[in-house]
MARDOZA-448830 format. One record per residue (C-alpha): residue in one letter; residue number from 1; x, y, z. Coordinates in steps of 0.25 Angstrom, whole numbers, plus 5000, padded with zeros to 4 digits. Layout:
<rs>
- r_k_east_north_up
- A_NUM_X_Y_Z
...
</rs>
This chain:
<rs>
- r_k_east_north_up
- M_1_5316_5210_5440
- L_2_5323_5203_5430
- T_3_5313_5192_5430
- A_4_5303_5200_5423
- T_5_5312_5208_5414
- A_6_5314_5192_5410
- A_7_5302_5188_5407
- R_8_5299_5200_5400
- L_9_5308_5198_5392
- A_10_5305_5183_5388
- A_11_5291_5188_5384
- A_12_5297_5199_5376
- P_13_5296_5196_5361
- L_14_5307_5192_5352
- A_15_5308_5203_5345
- G_16_5301_5216_5344
- P_17_5295_5223_5333
- A_18_5303_5226_5323
- P_19_5308_5243_5321
- D_20_5302_5253_5311
- P_21_5309_5252_5300
- H_22_5307_5266_5298
- T_23_5312_5273_5311
- G_24_5318_5261_5318
- V_25_5308_5263_5331
- P_26_5304_5249_5335
- F_27_5289_5244_5336
- T_28_5283_5243_5347
- T_29_5275_5232_5344
- G_30_5271_5222_5334
- T_31_5260_5232_5329
- E_32_5268_5244_5328
- E_33_5275_5238_5319
- V_34_5264_5228_5311
- I_35_5257_5244_5309
- A_36_5271_5252_5302
- G_37_5271_5238_5292
- Y_38_5259_5242_5286
- A_39_5258_5258_5289
- R_40_5269_5265_5285
- R_41_5264_5277_5284
- L_42_5263_5278_5298
- S_43_5273_5284_5307
- H_44_5281_5274_5320
- T_45_5270_5285_5330
- D_46_5259_5282_5322
- V_47_5259_5267_5321
- R_48_5264_5265_5334
- Q_49_5252_5275_5337
- L_50_5242_5267_5329
- A_51_5249_5251_5334
- H_52_5246_5256_5348
- A_53_5232_5259_5345
- V_54_5231_5244_5338
- D_55_5238_5238_5350
- H_56_5232_5244_5362
- G_57_5215_5249_5356
- T_58_5217_5263_5356
- A_59_5211_5271_5343
- V_60_5218_5279_5334
- T_61_5217_5289_5323
- I_62_5224_5287_5310
- E_63_5225_5293_5298
- Y_64_5220_5285_5285
- V_65_5221_5287_5271
- A_66_5210_5279_5264
- T_67_5212_5271_5249
- T_68_5209_5283_5244
- G_69_5219_5292_5249
- K_70_5211_5300_5259
- R_71_5215_5301_5273
- T_72_5206_5299_5286
- I_73_5208_5300_5301
- R_74_5201_5289_5307
- T_75_5202_5284_5322
- L_76_5203_5272_5324
- S_77_5199_5260_5337
- D_78_5198_5246_5340
- L_79_5210_5246_5329
- A_80_5215_5231_5323
- L_81_5228_5229_5315
- D_82_5226_5220_5303
- P_83_5238_5222_5295
- P_84_5239_5230_5284
- Y_85_5224_5234_5290
- L_86_5221_5241_5302
- Y_87_5204_5238_5306
- A_88_5197_5249_5317
- W_89_5187_5256_5319
- C_90_5186_5272_5314
- Q_91_5180_5280_5322
- L_92_5176_5289_5308
- R_93_5169_5276_5301
- D_94_5164_5273_5314
- A_95_5167_5257_5311
- E_96_5180_5248_5307
- R_97_5188_5251_5297
- M_98_5201_5245_5291
- F_99_5214_5255_5288
- T_100_5226_5250_5280
- L_101_5237_5252_5288
- S_102_5247_5258_5277
- R_103_5234_5269_5275
- I_104_5235_5274_5289
- H_105_5245_5286_5288
- G_106_5241_5293_5302
- V_107_5240_5288_5316
- M_108_5235_5299_5329
- P_109_5231_5295_5343
- T_110_5216_5295_5346
</rs>
């Protein structure tokens, strides 16, 4: 058991993701940290939910504000993070779309 613990510690990264500067709650993944840096309107919970969808390939529903100011609700799948953008299959448009992370105002499970 001691050997297994030592092996896990040796394999662990030297430093984990930094804490959220607004809440002090530590990020659990690098994806969370990246999303939080660009999607500043999202709560810590929304950041975690979006990061989980990106990391685990699950669908998610977002509230998105277009450049025109129009708010839409989009259900997304096949997410790919390329900051400051999120590429995903949009169920509403039935096509791949690009979303600016800073324009995402809410995240909901699908």
